[in-house]
VOTORLUM-716723 format. One line per 3 residues: number of its first residue (from 0); for each residue x, y, z of N, C-alpha, C, CB. Coordinates in Angstrom, 2 decimals, m for minus. Glycine has a CB too. Example, Ala and Ser with C-alpha at 12.3 -4.5 7.8 and 13.67 -1.06 7.14 Angstrom:
# VOTORLUM-716723
0 = 13.19:m5.69:7.80:12.30:m4.50:7.80:13.20:m3.30:7.80:11.31:m4.47:9.05 ~ 12.85:m2.25:7.08:13.67:m1.06:7.14:12.90:0.03:7.87:14.08:m0.60:5.72
***
This chain:
# VOTORLUM-716723
0 = m28.77:14.30:m13.12:m28.90:13.56:m11.89:m29.27:12.12:m12.21:m29.96:14.21:m10.98 ~ m28.60:11.18:m11.54:m28.88:9.77:m11.74:m30.15:9.38:m11.00:m27.69:8.91:m11.26 ~ m30.90:8.42:m11.54:m32.09:7.95:m10.81:m31.66:7.24:m9.54:m32.95:7.01:m11.70
3 = m32.57:7.16:m8.57:m32.26:6.53:m7.29:m31.74:5.12:m7.46:m33.50:6.52:m6.40 ~ m32.29:4.38:m8.41:m31.88:3.00:m8.61:m30.42:2.91:m9.03:m32.75:2.34:m9.65 ~ m29.89:3.92:m9.68:m28.50:3.90:m10.13:m27.55:4.01:m8.94:m28.23:5.03:m11.13
6 = m28.00:4.58:m7.84:m27.15:4.74:m6.66:m27.28:3.59:m5.68:m27.49:6.04:m5.96 ~ m28.24:2.70:m5.93:m28.55:1.64:m4.99:m27.82:0.36:m5.39:m30.07:1.39:m4.93 ~ m27.07:m0.20:m4.44:m26.41:m1.48:m4.68:m27.44:m2.59:m4.50:m25.19:m1.68:m3.71
9 = m27.58:m3.43:m5.51:m28.56:m4.51:m5.47:m27.92:m5.76:m4.89:m29.13:m4.79:m6.88 ~ m28.62:m6.41:m3.96:m28.12:m7.66:m3.41:m28.09:m8.72:m4.50:m28.99:m8.13:m2.22 ~ m27.19:m9.68:m4.34:m27.01:m10.71:m5.36:m28.25:m11.57:m5.57:m25.84:m11.59:m5.00
12 = m29.11:m11.64:m4.60:m30.32:m12.46:m4.70:m31.48:m11.75:m5.40:m30.76:m12.90:m3.33 ~ m31.38:m10.45:m5.59:m32.52:m9.66:m6.06:m33.06:m10.12:m7.40:m32.13:m8.21:m6.15 ~ m32.21:m10.31:m8.38:m32.69:m10.69:m9.73:m33.43:m12.02:m9.70:m31.51:m10.77:m10.71
15 = m32.86:m13.01:m9.02:m33.49:m14.33:m8.97:m34.81:m14.28:m8.21:m32.55:m15.34:m8.32 ~ m34.85:m13.56:m7.10:m36.09:m13.48:m6.32:m37.16:m12.69:m7.04:m35.81:m12.85:m4.95 ~ m36.77:m11.66:m7.75:m37.74:m10.88:m8.52:m38.33:m11.75:m9.64:m37.09:m9.61:m9.11
18 = m37.50:m12.52:m10.32:m37.98:m13.43:m11.36:m38.92:m14.47:m10.77:m36.80:m14.12:m12.08 ~ m38.59:m14.98:m9.59:m39.45:m15.98:m8.93:m40.78:m15.36:m8.52:m38.74:m16.56:m7.69 ~ m40.77:m14.13:m8.04:m42.02:m13.45:m7.69:m42.93:m13.35:m8.91:m41.74:m12.04:m7.12
21 = m42.37:m12.98:m10.03:m43.16:m12.88:m11.26:m43.68:m14.25:m11.68:m42.33:m12.26:m12.40 ~ m42.86:m15.29:m11.51:m43.29:m16.66:m11.85:m44.46:m17.08:m10.96:m42.10:m17.65:m11.70 ~ m44.47:m16.60:m9.72:m45.54:m16.93:m8.77:m46.80:m16.11:m9.00:m45.05:m16.73:m7.35
24 = m46.78:m15.21:m9.99:m47.98:m14.45:m10.33:m48.08:m13.08:m9.69:m49.16:m15.22:m9.97 ~ m46.96:m12.57:m9.19:m46.95:m11.28:m8.53:m46.43:m10.22:m9.51:m46.07:m11.31:m7.25 ~ m47.08:m9.08:m9.55:m46.57:m7.95:m10.32:m45.54:m7.23:m9.48:m47.73:m6.98:m10.76
27 = m44.58:m6.58:m10.14:m43.51:m5.92:m9.40:m43.06:m4.66:m10.10:m42.32:m6.86:m9.21 ~ m42.67:m3.69:m9.28:m42.06:m2.45:m9.79:m40.80:m2.21:m8.97:m43.06:m1.22:m9.70 ~ m39.68:m2.07:m9.65:m38.43:m1.77:m8.96:m38.47:m0.33:m8.47:m37.20:m2.00:m9.89
30 = m38.07:m0.12:m7.23:m38.12:1.21:m6.63:m36.74:1.84:m6.49:m38.79:1.14:m5.29 ~ m35.73:1.04:m6.23:m34.41:1.60:m5.96:m34.42:2.28:m4.60:m33.99:2.58:m7.06 ~ m33.28:2.75:m4.18:m33.22:3.39:m2.87:m33.24:2.37:m1.77:m34.37:4.36:m2.70
33 = m33.89:2.69:m0.66:m33.87:1.84:0.53:m34.71:0.57:0.37:m34.37:2.62:1.72 ~ m35.64:0.57:m0.56:m36.53:m0.58:m0.79:m36.38:m1.01:m2.24:m38.02:m0.24:m0.45 ~ m36.17:m2.31:m2.45:m35.94:m2.81:m3.80:m37.17:m2.75:m4.70:m35.45:m4.21:m3.74
36 = m38.33:m3.17:m4.17:m39.49:m3.31:m5.06:m40.82:m3.21:m4.31:m39.42:m4.64:m5.79 ~ m41.84:m2.86:m5.06:m43.22:m2.99:m4.61:m43.78:m4.22:m5.32:m44.08:m1.68:m4.91 ~ m44.34:m5.14:m4.58:m44.96:m6.34:m5.14:m46.46:m6.23:m4.91:m44.38:m7.66:m4.48
39 = m47.24:m6.64:m5.89:m48.69:m6.57:m5.69:m49.43:m7.64:m6.45:m49.21:m5.22:m6.10 ~ m50.58:m7.97:m5.86:m51.58:m8.84:m6.48:m52.88:m8.08:m6.30:m51.64:m10.32:m5.82 ~ m53.42:m7.56:m7.38:m54.61:m6.73:m7.26:m54.34:m5.57:m6.32:m55.82:m7.56:m6.78
42 = m55.21:m5.36:m5.32:m55.01:m4.23:m4.40:m54.05:m4.54:m3.25:m56.34:m3.81:m3.84 ~ m53.54:m5.75:m3.17:m52.66:m6.15:m2.08:m51.22:m5.82:m2.46:m52.81:m7.67:m1.75 ~ m50.60:m4.93:m1.69:m49.26:m4.43:m2.01:m48.32:m4.69:m0.84:m49.29:m2.93:m2.35
45 = m47.09:m5.10:m1.17:m46.06:m5.26:m0.15:m44.79:m4.57:m0.63:m45.79:m6.77:0.14 ~ m44.16:m3.83:0.29:m42.84:m3.26:0.03:m41.83:m4.33:0.39:m42.60:m1.93:0.84 ~ m40.89:m4.59:m0.51:m40.00:m5.72:m0.32:m38.55:m5.33:m0.62:m40.43:m6.88:m1.22
48 = m37.65:m5.79:0.22:m36.24:m5.62:m0.05:m35.62:m7.01:m0.06:m35.55:m4.70:1.01 ~ m34.88:m7.30:m1.09:m34.24:m8.60:m1.26:m32.86:m8.53:m0.62:m34.15:m9.00:m2.76 ~ m32.62:m9.40:0.34:m31.37:m9.43:1.08:m30.60:m10.69:0.76:m31.62:m9.32:2.59
51 = m29.30:m10.55:0.60:m28.45:m11.73:0.52:m28.49:m12.39:1.90:m26.97:m11.36:0.10 ~ m28.38:m13.72:1.96:m28.38:m14.37:3.26:m27.33:m13.73:4.19:m28.10:m15.89:3.10 ~ m27.77:m13.39:5.38:m26.88:m12.74:6.33:m26.73:m11.25:6.11:m25.55:m13.37:6.28
54 = m27.41:m10.71:5.09:m27.33:m9.28:4.80:m27.94:m8.45:5.91:m28.02:m8.97:3.48 ~ m27.39:m7.29:6.12:m27.88:m6.41:7.18:m28.68:m5.26:6.60:m26.71:m5.88:8.01 ~ m29.53:m4.69:7.42:m30.29:m3.52:7.00:m29.35:m2.33:6.86:m31.43:m3.20:8.02
57 = m29.66:m1.50:5.87:m28.91:m0.26:5.73:m29.42:0.73:6.77:m29.04:0.32:4.27 ~ m28.73:1.83:6.92:m29.17:2.86:7.86:m30.55:3.38:7.47:m28.15:4.02:7.90 ~ m30.75:3.60:6.17:m32.04:4.10:5.69:m33.15:3.09:5.98:m31.97:4.40:4.19
60 = m32.88:1.80:5.79:m33.88:0.78:6.07:m34.20:0.73:7.56:m33.41:m0.58:5.58 ~ m33.19:0.82:8.39:m33.40:0.82:9.84:m34.29:1.97:10.26:m32.06:0.90:10.57 ~ m34.08:3.13:9.66:m34.90:4.30:9.97:m36.35:4.08:9.54:m34.33:5.56:9.29
63 = m36.55:3.49:8.35:m37.91:3.22:7.88:m38.63:2.26:8.83:m37.88:2.63:6.47 ~ m37.95:1.19:9.20:m38.54:0.20:10.10:m38.86:0.85:11.45:m37.58:m1.01:10.29 ~ m37.96:1.66:11.96:m38.18:2.34:13.24:m39.40:3.26:13.19:m36.94:3.15:13.64
66 = m39.69:3.81:12.00:m40.85:4.69:11.85:m42.12:3.91:11.53:m40.58:5.70:10.75 ~ m42.04:2.57:11.50:m43.22:1.74:11.29:m43.51:1.35:9.86:m44.37:2.44:11.82 ~ m42.59:1.60:8.95:m42.80:1.23:7.54:m42.82:m0.29:7.42:m41.69:1.86:6.62
69 = m43.85:m0.85:6.81:m43.98:m2.31:6.73:m43.17:m2.90:5.57:m45.45:m2.69:6.57 ~ m41.86:m2.95:5.74:m40.98:m3.50:4.71:m40.78:m4.98:5.00:m39.61:m2.74:4.67 ~ m40.89:m5.80:3.97:m40.64:m7.23:4.08:m39.25:m7.51:3.52:m41.73:m8.08:3.33
72 = m38.42:m8.16:4.32:m37.06:m8.50:3.89:m37.04:m9.98:3.54:m36.00:m8.16:5.00 ~ m36.66:m10.26:2.29:m36.72:m11.62:1.76:m35.32:m12.03:1.30:m37.74:m11.73:0.59 ~ m34.88:m13.22:1.76:m33.54:m13.70:1.40:m33.55:m14.96:0.55:m32.76:m13.96:2.65
75 = m34.68:m15.69:0.55:m34.69:m16.95:m0.20:m36.09:m17.25:m0.74:m34.18:m18.11:0.69 ~ m36.16:m18.27:m1.56:m37.43:m18.62:m2.21:m38.50:m19.03:m1.20:m37.20:m19.76:m3.20 ~ m38.22:m19.85:m0.18:m39.28:m20.18:0.78:m39.88:m18.94:1.47:m38.74:m21.13:1.83
78 = m39.06:m17.96:1.79:m39.59:m16.72:2.39:m40.48:m16.00:1.39:m38.43:m15.79:2.85 ~ m40.06:m15.95:0.15:m40.86:m15.30:m0.89:m42.18:m16.04:m1.10:m40.08:m15.22:m2.22 ~ m42.11:m17.36:m1.15:m43.33:m18.16:m1.33:m44.31:m17.90:m0.19:m42.99:m19.65:m1.41
81 = m43.82:m17.80:1.03:m44.69:m17.53:2.18:m45.33:m16.15:2.06:m43.90:m17.63:3.50 ~ m44.55:m15.16:1.65:m45.09:m13.80:1.47:m46.16:m13.78:0.39:m43.96:m12.82:1.12 ~ m45.89:m14.44:m0.73:m46.85:m14.47:m1.83:m48.12:m15.21:m1.42:m46.22:m15.13:m3.08
84 = m47.98:m16.31:m0.69:m49.16:m17.06:m0.23:m50.03:m16.17:0.66:m48.74:m18.33:0.55 ~ m49.40:m15.39:1.54:m50.13:m14.45:2.40:m50.85:m13.41:1.55:m49.17:m13.76:3.41 ~ m50.16:m12.89:0.54:m50.76:m11.88:m0.34:m51.96:m12.45:m1.08:m49.72:m11.35:m1.34
87 = m51.83:m13.68:m1.57:m52.93:m14.31:m2.31:m54.14:m14.53:m1.41:m52.48:m15.65:m2.92 ~ m53.89:m14.97:m0.17:m55.01:m15.16:0.78:m55.72:m13.83:1.02:m54.50:m15.74:2.13 ~ m54.95:m12.77:1.21:m55.54:m11.45:1.45:m56.32:m10.97:0.23:m54.45:m10.43:1.81
90 = m55.80:m11.24:m0.96:m56.46:m10.80:m2.19:m57.81:m11.49:m2.39:m55.56:m11.07:m3.40 ~ m57.96:m12.68:m1.84:m59.21:m13.44:m2.00:m60.28:m13.05:m1.00:m58.93:m14.91:m1.87 ~ m59.94:m12.27:0.01:m60.93:m11.88:1.04:m61.98:m10.97:0.48:m60.24:m11.19:2.20
***
């Protein structure tokens, strides 16, 4: 059986945004499946999916969001920087 990540199509922005997250001081674990990665700073964790600009949610992602799963969808560096800034503020509380 293939791992979940092998079945998941990665958006073209994912590699660059993941590298930028690490450059900004965020730890990351690739998840595959409906969510690309878990990002964390200390105990502050965010589920994140990297979307190409104009990319749409998959059916699985829509279901997660409908059930209240706090997934952050990031398409560009400014969105990632804002998410990381929020995480850093929370980590300092």
